[in-house]
C-alpha positions in Angstrom: 2.7 17.7 15.5 0.9 17.2 18.8 3.6 16.5 21.8 7.0 17.0 20.9 9.0 16.6 24.0 12.4 15.3 23.7 12.1 13.7 27.4 9.6 11.3 26.1 10.6 8.6 24.6 11.2 8.3 20.9 11.6 6.4 18.2 13.0 7.3 14.7 11.7 6.2 11.4 14.8 7.2 8.7 15.2 6.4 5.2 18.8 5.1 4.7 20.6 7.4 2.6 22.7 6.2 -0.3 20.1 3.7 -2.0 19.0 4.2 -5.2 15.7 4.0 -5.7 15.6 2.1 -9.2 18.4 0.2 -8.9 17.7 -1.5 -5.7 13.6 -2.2 -7.0 15.4 -4.1 -10.1 17.5 -6.1 -7.8 14.9 -7.2 -5.1 12.9 -8.1 -8.3 15.4 -10.7 -9.4 15.7 -12.2 -6.0 18.6 -10.3 -4.5 19.2 -7.4 -1.9 22.3 -5.7 -2.3 22.6 -2.7 0.1 24.8 -0.3 -1.6 28.2 0.6 0.4 27.5 4.2 1.0 24.7 3.3 3.0 26.7 2.2 5.4 29.3 5.0 6.0 28.6 6.9 9.0 29.4 10.2 7.6 25.5 9.9 5.6 22.7 11.9 6.5 19.7 11.2 7.6 17.4 13.3 5.6 13.8 11.9 5.7 12.4 10.1 8.3 9.6 9.8 11.0 10.3 10.5 15.0 7.6 9.1 16.9 7.2 10.7 20.2 5.4 8.5 23.1 4.0 8.5 26.2 3.2 5.1 28.0 3.3 3.7 24.9 1.0 5.8 22.9 2.0 8.0 20.6 1.6 11.6 21.3 3.7 13.1 19.2 4.6 12.9 15.0 7.3 14.8 13.8 8.3 14.4 9.9 11.4 15.2 8.2 11.2 15.7 4.7 8.1 14.0 4.1 5.4 16.8 4.7 2.8 14.9 2.2 2.3 12.2 5.2 0.2 14.9 7.4 -2.9 13.4 7.5 -1.5 10.2 7.4 0.3 11.5 11.3 -2.9 12.8 12.2 -5.3 10.0 11.3 -1.8 8.3 13.6 -1.8 10.3 16.7 -6.1 9.8 16.4 -6.4 6.7 16.9 -3.9 6.1 19.7 -3.1 3.0 20.2 -0.9 1.3 22.0 2.9 -0.1 20.6 3.9 -3.1 22.8 7.3 -3.1 20.7 8.2 0.4 19.5 10.8 -0.5 17.1 8.9 -3.4 15.7 5.5 -1.5 15.2 6.3 2.0 14.4 7.5 1.8 10.7 3.8 0.1 10.1 2.3 3.3 11.9 2.7 5.6 8.6 4.6 3.3 5.4 7.6 5.6 4.7 9.8 2.7 2.3 10.2 -1.4 2.1 11.2 -2.1 5.4 15.2 -3.0 4.3 15.6 0.8 2.9 14.7 1.7 6.9 16.8 2.8 9.9 14.9 2.4 13.2 16.2 4.2 16.5 15.2 4.8 19.8 15.6 6.4 22.5 14.1 6.2 26.6 12.5 9.0 28.1 13.9 11.0 30.6 
């Protein structure tokens, strides 16, 4: 929704493939943080994520991939028109997809 344009700066917030949510929560509860070996496999595909399109530091577009239940939250992000000084740090907090260690952040610059 909003302005989806490949010429804009983008920040992708993706759920890392390979996480077993129940096992990870149990390990995290016991003070351990274990990243599964399959999460690092470059052949894995990212299926659930949010791509933010930025123009002059403001979110002008939101693309929801596999997380349509966050539609209203995406509308709120567009309405707020917040200035984002550090996109790779701030974007994961705009819509909470998962705990930070479950996410992979990917950025691209504007053309």
